[in-house]
C-alpha positions in Angstrom: 68.8 131.5 3.7 70.9 129.5 6.1 72.6 126.3 4.9 70.1 123.5 5.6 72.9 121.2 6.8 73.8 123.8 9.4 70.2 124.1 10.6 69.6 120.3 10.8 73.0 119.8 12.4 72.2 122.5 15.0 68.9 120.9 15.8 70.5 117.5 16.2 73.3 118.8 18.4 70.7 120.7 20.5 68.6 117.6 20.9 71.8 115.7 21.9 72.7 118.4 24.4 69.2 118.7 26.0 68.2 115.1 26.1 71.6 113.8 26.9 71.8 116.0 30.0 68.2 115.3 30.9 68.8 111.5 30.6 71.7 111.7 33.0 69.6 113.2 35.8 66.2 111.4 35.7 65.6 108.5 38.0 63.3 106.5 35.7 65.2 103.9 33.6 62.5 104.0 30.9 62.6 107.8 30.7 66.4 107.9 30.8 66.5 105.4 27.8 64.0 107.4 25.9 65.9 110.6 26.4 69.2 109.0 25.5 67.6 107.5 22.4 66.5 111.0 21.2 70.0 112.3 22.2 71.8 109.6 20.2 69.7 109.8 17.1 70.0 113.6 17.0 73.8 113.4 17.5 74.3 110.7 14.8 72.4 112.6 12.2 74.1 115.9 13.2 77.6 114.6 13.2 77.1 112.6 9.9 75.9 115.8 8.2 78.8 117.7 9.6 81.2 115.1 8.4 79.9 115.6 4.9 80.1 119.4 5.3 83.6 119.5 6.5 84.7 116.9 3.9 83.4 119.2 1.1 85.2 122.1 2.7 88.5 120.2 2.6 88.8 120.0 6.4 89.7 116.3 6.5 90.6 116.0 10.2 87.4 117.8 11.3 85.3 115.7 8.9 86.9 112.5 10.2 86.3 113.7 13.8 82.6 114.1 13.1 82.5 110.7 11.5 84.2 109.1 14.4 81.8 110.9 16.8 78.8 109.5 14.9 80.4 106.0 15.1 81.0 106.4 18.9 77.4 107.6 19.4 76.1 104.7 17.4 78.1 102.2 19.6 76.5 103.8 22.7 73.0 103.7 21.2 73.5 100.0 20.7 73.9 99.5 24.5 70.9 101.4 25.7 68.5 98.5 25.7 70.8 96.7 28.1 70.2 99.3 30.8 72.8 101.1 32.9 74.7 98.1 34.1 74.7 96.2 30.7 75.6 99.3 28.7 79.0 99.8 30.4 81.1 98.1 27.6 79.3 100.0 24.8 79.5 103.2 26.8 83.3 102.8 27.4 83.9 102.2 23.7 81.6 105.0 22.7 83.2 107.6 24.9 86.7 106.4 23.9 85.6 107.2 20.3 84.1 110.5 21.4 87.5 111.5 22.9 89.4 110.8 19.7 86.7 112.5 17.7 86.9 115.6 19.9 90.6 115.8 19.4 90.3 115.4 15.6 87.7 118.2 15.6 89.5 120.5 18.1 93.1 120.5 17.0 92.7 122.1 13.5 91.9 125.8 13.5 88.4 125.3 12.1 86.5 126.6 15.3 87.3 129.5 17.6 89.9 128.9 20.3 87.4 128.7 23.2 85.4 126.0 21.4 88.5 124.0 20.7 89.6 124.3 24.3 86.3 123.0 25.5 86.6 120.1 23.0 90.1 119.2 24.3 88.9 119.3 27.9 86.0 117.1 27.1 88.3 114.7 25.3 90.7 114.4 28.2 87.8 113.7 30.6 86.2 111.1 28.3 89.5 109.3 27.6 90.2 109.2 31.3 86.8 107.6 31.9 87.1 105.2 29.0 90.6 104.1 30.2 89.3 103.5 33.7 86.4 101.4 32.3 88.8 99.3 30.2 91.0 98.8 33.2 88.1 97.1 34.9 86.6 100.0 37.0 82.8 99.8 37.0 81.7 103.3 36.0 78.2 103.8 34.9 77.2 106.5 32.4 75.8 108.5 35.4 78.7 108.0 37.8 80.2 110.9 39.6 82.6 112.6 39.3 83.4 111.0 36.0 81.8 110.8 33.5 79.0 113.1 34.9 81.3 116.1 35.2 82.5 115.7 31.6 79.0 116.2 30.1 78.7 120.0 30.6 82.0 120.5 28.8 80.7 118.4 25.9 77.4 120.4 25.8 79.3 123.7 25.8 81.4 122.3 22.9 78.2 121.6 21.1 77.0 125.1 21.8 80.3 126.4 20.4 79.9 124.3 17.2 76.3 125.5 16.8 77.3 129.1 17.3 80.1 128.8 14.8 78.3 127.3 11.9 75.0 129.2 12.4 76.8 132.5 12.1 78.2 131.6 8.7 76.8 133.8 6.0 
């Protein structure tokens, strides 16, 4: 039987990937917030479980990365009720934390190289966006090119994580 933490984490990451991307393309604010709520809750549960898993495994940087990711996602979740315009500060803080989390997870050799590279690319795109927000540029979570073009790299990173731990014996 597969490790239940892996299964629940895979479901949470998949919910985050599907509903996060869907929320970034729908026009309805209510639908977007509903999708992003499901996205955030799935990601917080998944990354909290993965933090415990990798802590037990002795991979402290990876465990810390998943913990920081959960914190970043929680910060973004707190801004959802404010709508797109009002959520910008929480969004900027959240993706800044995502960027650091992705580096903590991707630098150690815990995942295959291709997954780690996707994580690093995601990190660079998100730290760039967060820096621009903190310098006063008004970037919404659905702005193009950034952050919108960063999301597919994040989703592919999630796919790599899911693939990696679901194939464990």
